[in-house]
VOFI-509924 format. One line per 4 residues: number of its first residue (from 1); their letters; for each residue x, y, z of C-alpha. Coordinates in Angstrom, 3 decimals. Layout:
# residues N
NUM = a = X:Y:Z  ...
This chain:
# residues 241
1 = mpas = 0.000:0.000:0.000  1.234:3.574:-0.542  3.013:5.029:2.470  1.410:8.448:2.152
5 = tapa = -1.737:10.020:0.764  -1.096:13.357:-0.950  -3.391:16.330:-0.364  -6.288:16.694:-2.805
9 = tdwl = -4.568:19.750:-4.304  -1.015:21.051:-4.105  1.574:22.837:-6.238  2.310:19.684:-8.258
13 = ddfy = -1.218:19.727:-9.692  -0.160:22.451:-12.138  2.401:20.214:-13.828  0.515:17.140:-15.030
17 = nads = -2.814:15.817:-16.270  -4.537:12.645:-15.074  -7.382:10.356:-16.056  -7.945:7.377:-13.749
21 = dqlw = -4.567:5.569:-13.446  -3.075:7.329:-16.487  -0.976:10.465:-16.262  0.702:12.694:-18.833
25 = vtad = 2.720:15.923:-19.003  2.513:18.569:-21.731  5.598:20.328:-23.054  4.510:23.574:-21.393
29 = qgsr = 3.980:21.867:-18.028  7.329:20.084:-18.164  9.169:23.208:-19.222  7.620:25.341:-16.491
33 = fake = 8.442:22.730:-13.858  12.070:22.555:-14.976  12.538:26.312:-14.915  10.267:27.420:-12.054
37 = iagd = 10.661:24.549:-9.574  13.931:22.791:-10.413  15.874:25.804:-11.701  16.921:23.586:-14.633
41 = hnpl = 17.439:25.421:-17.943  18.595:22.460:-20.032  17.519:23.168:-23.662  15.959:19.685:-23.749
45 = hdae = 13.282:21.118:-21.456  12.362:24.053:-23.679  8.718:23.575:-24.664  9.419:24.475:-28.286
49 = ssrf = 12.422:22.129:-28.636  12.061:19.309:-31.159  14.028:17.163:-28.693  11.870:18.079:-25.682
53 = cvpg = 11.685:15.468:-22.927  9.768:15.467:-19.653  12.156:16.362:-16.780  13.263:13.381:-14.723
57 = dllf = 12.793:15.430:-11.572  9.120:15.878:-12.438  8.713:12.113:-12.869  10.381:11.601:-9.480
61 = alia = 8.045:14.152:-7.896  4.905:12.557:-9.354  5.941:9.008:-8.452  6.931:9.979:-4.913
65 = rryg = 3.683:11.859:-4.383  1.643:8.965:-5.746  3.213:6.230:-3.612  4.902:8.064:-0.748
69 = larh = 8.466:7.612:0.486  10.375:4.432:1.248  13.622:3.777:3.065  15.092:2.905:-0.321
73 = fals = 13.450:4.638:-3.277  15.185:4.554:-6.665  14.288:5.320:-10.274  15.977:4.266:-13.517
77 = frgm = 14.763:6.035:-16.653  14.398:3.964:-19.823  14.986:6.630:-22.445  13.579:10.116:-22.921
81 = lrag = 9.865:10.650:-22.285  8.131:12.795:-24.887  5.416:15.341:-24.079  1.885:13.980:-23.966
85 = tkls = 2.931:10.344:-23.494  0.375:8.678:-21.239  1.826:6.659:-18.364  0.078:3.900:-16.421
89 = fpsq = 0.744:3.884:-12.681  0.226:0.530:-10.888  -2.457:0.807:-8.219  -0.391:-1.177:-5.711
93 = paqa = 3.401:-0.685:-5.763  5.627:-3.721:-5.232  9.218:-3.702:-3.987  10.237:-3.426:-7.646
97 = ftia = 7.874:-2.335:-10.420  7.778:-0.442:-13.695  5.728:2.414:-15.097  4.773:1.837:-18.734
101 = dend = 3.469:4.103:-21.465  0.292:3.688:-23.504  2.105:1.267:-25.836  3.121:-0.917:-22.880
105 = rdtv = 6.749:0.196:-23.162  8.556:0.488:-19.820  9.636:4.073:-19.190  10.671:4.050:-15.514
109 = evqy = 11.939:1.217:-13.317  11.156:1.794:-9.640  12.627:0.260:-6.495  10.372:0.854:-3.507
113 = drpv = 11.648:-0.928:-0.419  10.214:-0.485:3.109  7.582:2.286:2.813  7.764:5.132:5.322
117 = ttdp = 4.512:6.706:6.498  4.966:10.418:5.875  2.944:13.536:6.604  1.745:14.905:3.221
121 = aall = 3.239:18.353:3.857  6.606:16.799:4.769  6.478:14.611:1.663  6.009:17.659:-0.562
125 = alie = 8.756:19.510:1.323  11.234:16.699:0.658  10.213:16.490:-3.002  10.684:20.227:-3.468
129 = ayva = 14.011:20.283:-1.603  15.421:17.384:-3.629  14.222:18.793:-6.952  15.710:22.213:-6.197
133 = ssge = 19.130:20.673:-5.454  18.975:18.184:-8.318  18.111:20.834:-10.903  21.201:22.923:-10.190
137 = tfpd = 23.888:20.551:-11.472  25.095:22.747:-14.337  27.276:24.710:-14.419  28.405:24.867:-10.784
141 = rlgp = 28.809:21.130:-10.145  29.226:19.629:-13.613  31.501:22.339:-15.042  34.515:21.596:-12.781
145 = llae = 34.147:17.825:-13.364  34.301:18.305:-17.137  37.309:20.614:-16.882  39.169:18.158:-14.640
149 = agvm = 38.472:15.274:-17.048  39.469:17.391:-20.055  36.212:16.848:-21.937  33.051:18.792:-22.754
153 = fnpq = 29.784:18.359:-24.653  29.024:19.838:-28.075  28.277:23.514:-27.283  26.005:23.758:-30.335
157 = rpfl = 23.969:20.698:-29.428  24.375:19.906:-25.715  23.044:16.528:-24.676  22.830:15.972:-20.925
161 = vydg = 20.168:13.524:-19.755  18.966:12.250:-16.399  19.686:8.510:-16.072  18.325:7.785:-12.594
165 = mald = 18.296:8.622:-8.902  18.206:6.972:-5.500  16.923:8.151:-2.134  17.825:6.413:1.136
169 = iqra = 16.331:7.639:4.405  16.245:6.260:7.956  12.912:7.794:9.014  10.099:10.073:7.969
173 = pgtd = 11.179:13.684:7.342  9.848:16.811:8.985  8.535:19.757:7.014  11.873:21.571:7.492
177 = vrvt = 13.807:19.082:5.354  17.022:20.195:3.618  18.908:18.588:0.730  22.508:19.763:0.266
181 = pada = 25.229:18.767:-2.243  27.908:16.268:-1.210  30.361:14.395:-3.467  30.358:14.276:-7.278
185 = slsv = 32.173:12.087:-9.797  32.541:11.709:-13.579  33.697:8.669:-15.570  34.532:8.974:-19.279
189 = ngkr = 33.816:6.113:-21.662  34.579:7.104:-25.237  32.183:9.809:-26.404  30.045:9.679:-23.265
193 = advq = 30.485:10.342:-19.571  28.589:8.904:-16.625  28.142:11.425:-13.837  26.944:10.969:-10.263
197 = fdyr = 25.971:13.718:-7.856  25.501:12.893:-4.167  23.397:14.758:-1.594  22.852:14.791:2.156
201 = iadg = 19.339:14.980:3.577  18.558:16.447:7.004  15.781:18.163:8.924  15.389:19.867:12.282
205 = dgal = 16.028:16.561:14.069  19.369:15.986:12.348  20.683:13.700:9.618  17.946:11.918:7.704
209 = geas = 19.667:10.108:4.849  21.250:10.618:1.474  20.407:10.789:-2.219  22.212:10.424:-5.520
213 = krmv = 21.521:11.461:-9.115  22.983:9.848:-12.234  23.383:11.692:-15.537  24.782:10.869:-18.966
217 = vsgl = 26.676:13.447:-21.040  27.003:12.490:-24.725  28.908:13.810:-27.732  32.116:14.451:-25.807
221 = rpyd = 35.027:16.367:-27.317  38.278:17.815:-25.908  37.728:20.540:-23.343  37.837:24.096:-24.696
225 = aeam = 37.879:26.653:-21.881  36.827:29.533:-24.126  33.914:27.585:-25.603  32.775:26.412:-22.165
229 = tavi = 32.916:29.967:-20.821  30.592:31.011:-23.651  28.228:28.093:-22.924  28.042:29.023:-19.250
233 = aayh = 27.429:32.693:-20.066  24.614:31.704:-22.430  23.130:29.430:-19.761  23.105:32.230:-17.196
237 = arra = 21.473:34.523:-19.766  18.752:31.899:-20.373  18.144:31.643:-16.645  17.939:35.409:-16.282
241 = r = 15.315:35.572:-19.050
């Protein structure tokens, strides 16, 4: 059974559509979530982009709100989810389950081990705190990793995608939950890099657990400091707009 029942209405209601056990996200909803909630200005989340994909952080938020938290909660994304794709959410989550699209293609693999009964307001607070930290990976955290490894993505066609995440907590959070950056690592394999960002989770009662986020950066080329400086400046300009 789900560990938490979400309020009838909350801020997440603006970012998806639902009909029975099916749920879908429009390009406008996904783009607004990325920019307004996650602070993520990846061009893949521009509503008008031909390569638009639904933000992974939004999928995490919707899955967590639907089923509640668990001591171990992890998602693995099976490719990029296009706008308007209808997803079927199982009515009863198992320890491991998948969320499929309308063509019965698996889009998200979920691990949901040892549910934690959580106050709905605290659940939303943790979701928002994680999403806010997760969305701010570029340029502050990813930039130095790329420079150290001597690689970068194509500045004309950047391709950075969310591969998966994991959340491990010891107890239910309070409403004053905080998610802060910890370690980060990057591993290069040919033209792609696998990146992991780690986070610490705490609330007013102290340490609560940890989280991690996995990303894939494709189309790698030798690092060019001048080109990367221009990319970062353009990113900040996008965020300011």
